[in-house]
N, C-alpha and C positions, 0 to 999 in steps of 0.2 A: 638438343643434346647430342654429343658425339662420343664415340668410344676412343680408346687409346690410340687407334690408328687414324682418327679424324673422320671416320665413317659416321654418317647420320644414324642415330638410334631412335630418337623421338622428338616431337615438338608438341607444344601445348599452348593454350591461351586461357587466361583467367580474368574474371571481372572482380575487381576489389572495390569498386566505387570510386568516388572522387578523393584522391589522395595527393600528397606532395610527391615529388619524384623519389625522395629517399624512403618514404613510407612504401611506395609501390615497389621499389627495388628490394627492400627488406622483406616484404611479404612474398614477392616472387622468388627470392632466394630461399626462403624457408619452405615454400611450396615445392621448389625443385629438390631441395635437400630431402624432404619427406618422401617425395616420389622416388628418388634414388634408393633410399632405404627399402621402400616397399618393393622395388624391382630387384632387390638383392645386391645392389652395389654398396660396398662398405668402405671404399676408399676412392675419393674423386677429387679432381682439381676444380676449383670454383673460379669463375670469372664474372665480374660485375662491371657495370658501366659507371657506377657512382664512386668517385674517389672519397667522398664524404662517408659513404657506407664502409668502405675499406678502412678508413681511419677510425671509425667508430668500433669496428670489429677488432682492430689492433690496439684499442684503448688510447689512441692518439687524439681523439676528439670526444666531446661530451655525447652522452646517449640521450636523445630526445625522448621525453616521456611517452609520446605516441607510438613509438616502436620498441619500447622497453622489453615487452614480453618476447617479441620476435628476436631481438638481439640477445637476450639471456639464453633462449633456447639454442640459438646458433653457437654462442660461445661455449655453452656446456657440451655441445656436440662436436666441437671443433677437432677432436681427435680423429674424426672421419676424413678431414680435409688433408690433402697432400700439400 
């Protein structure tokens, strides 16, 4: 994670088990989102590697049932994203 100047702020690693790439990306994004809020950040820019996840969050693609909960929490909290 970097600040607005591009300076390193923090890094992390998480184990989510055996998942598809979009499942892993959604869970990691939600984990990062929650971490930012806990650290006191309330507006942030999000970057992900999965175009499919971007399309899901923009309602341009279907929402797989296996990440439904993560997607709903991210969409409900999207007012934090710049």
